[in-house]
N, C-alpha and C positions, 0 to 999 in steps of 0.2 A: 200057369197057362192059361186057366179060365182068364184071368184079370189080362192077361196078355191078349188074348182073342178077343174080349170085352171092349177094351182099348181100340185095338186095330179095326174092328169091325165098325165100331161108331165113325172113327175118323176117316175110313174107308168113304164113308158117308159125308164127310166135313162136319162132323155133329161131336158134341159132348154132353155129358149129364152134369148138372150141379145140385148140389145139395142145400137147400134154401131153409133161412134159421131167420130168428128175430133176436134181440138182446134185451128187450121188455116188452110188457103188455103192448099190444095196439102199437107196436113200434116199428122202424124202418126194417125193410127187408134185407138181407146180405146173403150171401153163397160163396161156396170154395168147391173147386172141381171135386167131385164123388171119388174119384182114383186117388186123391190125397189123403181120404179117410179111411182108416181101418176098422174101426167100428165105433157105435155110439154108445153110451152107457148112461145109466143113473146112478150117481154115486150114493149111498144112505150115510156114511161115516164122515166124520169132521176130515179135512185136510190134516195132514203131518205138517208142523210148522220148519219152514227151513229158512235159513239166514240169506236174505238177497237184499240188493241196494234196488231192484226194481219193483216199482210200487203197484204193477199188475200181475205180479207172479204171484201167487195164492199159497202154493204149498206143494205137497207132494201127494200122489195116492199110489196104492199099490194095486195091480192087477196080475192075476198068473206070476208073481213075484216079481215083475217089472215095478220098479220105482218110476212113476211118471210124473214130470213138474206139470201144474196147473197153471195155465194164465186165462185171467179173467178179460176177455173180448172187447165187455164194456168199457173198463178201465183204460185199456191201451186205447181204443178211441179218443178217451181225452187225455191221453198221455202227450206231454210235449215236450220231454227229454228232461222234465225234471224232478226230482226224486220228492214230488209232495205228496200226502195223504190224499188218495182216490178211491176213498170208502165210500163216498156218498154217490160214486158212481156205478157201483159194484150190482152185479147181475141180481135183480130183485125177487131171488125167489129160493124157496127152503129145498125145493128138487133141484139135484145138483145133476144138469144134465151136460154130458160134454162127450166132444169129440176127441176121439186119440186118433193122432195124425202120422205120419212118418216122413219128418224132414232129413231125407239122405240119411236114413238110419237111426236118426235120434228119435224117439219116439214123445209127444209133447200133448198134452192134454189142454183142449180149446174149451173153457165152459162158456154156454150160450144159456137163453132163456127158454126156448122151444124151437123144435123142430117143424119144418114146414114140408113143402112139396119138391120131390125131384124133378128138375126141369131137364129136358131134352132140347137143346139149340142147335143150330147150325153156326158156328164160327164167326159167318158176318151179321148174324142177329146181335152180336156184341158189339158195342160202341165202348172204345178204349176212352180212358180218361186221359185227355191231352194236357192237363195242368202241369206242367215239367216245372214251374217256376216255383211250386208249392214243394219244400220239401218234406212236410209233414204227413202229404197226401198218403192215405191209409188203403184207397180202394184204385184198382185197375183199371175197371170196366163198368158198363151197366148193362143190362138188359131187360125185357118185359117179364114180368109176370104172367099167368093165366088169365088176371083178371086186368090185366094192363098197368097194374104198380111199376114202379121201377124195382127191380132188386140190384144191390151194388155187389160186385164182384172185388173180395179183399186181396189185398195182397199178404198171404199170409206167411212167406217169404222174409217181407218187412218186419211182420211181426217177431218172427223168430228170432230174427238177428237183433232187434231192441230187447227181447225179452233175455238172450243169452248170446251177451255180447263175444263171449270167450269162442262160441263158433267161427265168428269172421275173426277172432285173434288166429285162432289156430290155423287157419289158411293164411293169413298173414307170414306167419313163422313157415310153412309150406314154401313159401314164394324162395326160400332160402336155399332151398334143394331143387330149383330148377333152372335150366339154361338155355343159352341161345342157341334158335334152330335156323338153319340158314335158307331162309326161304325168302324170296325178292318177291312175293307176291301178298294182295292181301287176303286176311283172314276177316270175313264176313260174320257177324254174331248178332242172333237176335233172340231177345228174352224181354218177357214184361213188367220184370222185376227190377228196380234201379238199382236195390242193392247187388243184385246178381249182376248187373251191367258193369258195377262199379268194380266189384273183384276181378271179372273177365276181363275188363280193361289192363288192371295191374298185373294181371297173369300175363296178356299179351307185351306189355311194356317188358316186362322181365324176361320173355322169351324174345325180345327184339323183333319183335313181329308186326309189320303195320296193318292196321285193322280199321273196320268201321262196325260200329254198334247200332243196334234199330231197336226199336222199341215192340215189333211186331214182326210175323213173316210176311207181310205184305208190302213193309217197307223195307224188307231186305229183299225179295223179289222184284219191286220195283227199280231198284238199286240196278241189282246183278242183270235185268234185262235191259236197261237202256245205258249200261255201259261196256255189256259183253264180258266173255268168260277169260279174257287173254291175261287179265291181270289179276285175276280170283285163285287164289291158291285152295283154300279151304272153307267150308260152311260149317259154322257152328249153331246148333239152333236148340231151343227149348220147343218141348211139345205142346203144353197147352197155354195158348194165346189167344186173346181177342184180335178179332178181325179176321186174321189169317192162320191157321195154327202151325207147328212144326210139321205135323203131319203133311200137309197140303205143301209146304215149301220141299219137303223131301219128293213128295208126286211128282210136282211141276219140274223140279231142276232134273231128276232122274228118267224122266218120260221126255225130256229136250234134248235131241241128239248135239245140240251144239255146246250144252253145258250138263250132260251126264257125266262126264269125265271127271268134274269137281269132288272130292271128298266131302261126305255131310256127316259130321260127328252130333250125334243127340246129347245134349246136356241136360239131364231131368233127375228130379228129386225123387222118383220113383224108382226104388232101388229095391236090390235082391238078384234071387238068383234067375228071373226071369229078363233080366236087363239084355243078354246076347240072346236070346229068342227074342224079343221085343224089337232090337236093331236089326236083326235078320230079317223079320216080316217086314219091315218097312223098307228094306234096301239101303238102309244106312251104311256107313262104313265102321263107325265106331259108338260106344255109348258109354257116358263117365256119369259118376254122380255127380251131384249139381256143384259145378265149380272147385272141382278138387284139382288143385294145380298139377299134382304130379301126373295124375290121371290123364289131364289134359294134355300134357308136354308128350307123355309115352304115345297117346292116341293119337295125334298129330303127325309125329315120326312114324307112327306103323302105317297111318292111311299114304302119308307120302311116299314111305319104302313101296308101299301097295301098288301105287300109282305108277313110279317107277319101272316095276315089273311088267306093270300092264302094257 
């Protein structure tokens, strides 16, 4: 609950906190949302070797009886979809500093060179990367450091999918177990991660739902407020996005008498028992683990049923 309260308090102020780091001495600055990180550790031992065709997956570590796969983020930045040797791009440090992150219940360790500051930023201080023509793009936006240097916001969902393709493969299999939803209105979906939008599009196609995809909350709100609520059935939004967050999407829709009847489902990688409490605190109508096809099907049906009752 403390995590829920902290996230909600920040976003009531339209703010988020970002952990900043670099991948080599005096190198570029990068960041991810602080609430995606469970802990940061120094690991003194050698990694356990594993068989992997992905050249930036380094091995396993064991932390409190959990076996956690390790990604070398610097190698990932030089990865272009080829299983070439990336050893020359590895993190140049004997101190293994590892961010342990949670991707919808899957623990992953991400190796970095050094930790920097935690930045508190308003979402409108973060500029989204609009280079949609580059499929290998690994950053989703940028912001300013305290000394005016550029900090790049990493697309860690993209990194997880490229490191562990079975995550998406499992979701592809789950598509076989969902079926058509009768709704002659559009579903609006906002997320800043291209892999997430890709799988969400496939889920909507399988459910035979008309839909529109947006790269951030502001694009969704602009479309909604310029086209009206008549033809909109459901909104599905991520929480942490550059420009305008999902928290702001929920706030603006639910505070507007013309639009507040539209069900909103939060699609977030922040998993655990706190999901329902967070959704309730935001006045959202549902909360699903990141792009889980069956959960999305159930949540849409439940939201539409509640709308009929009301």
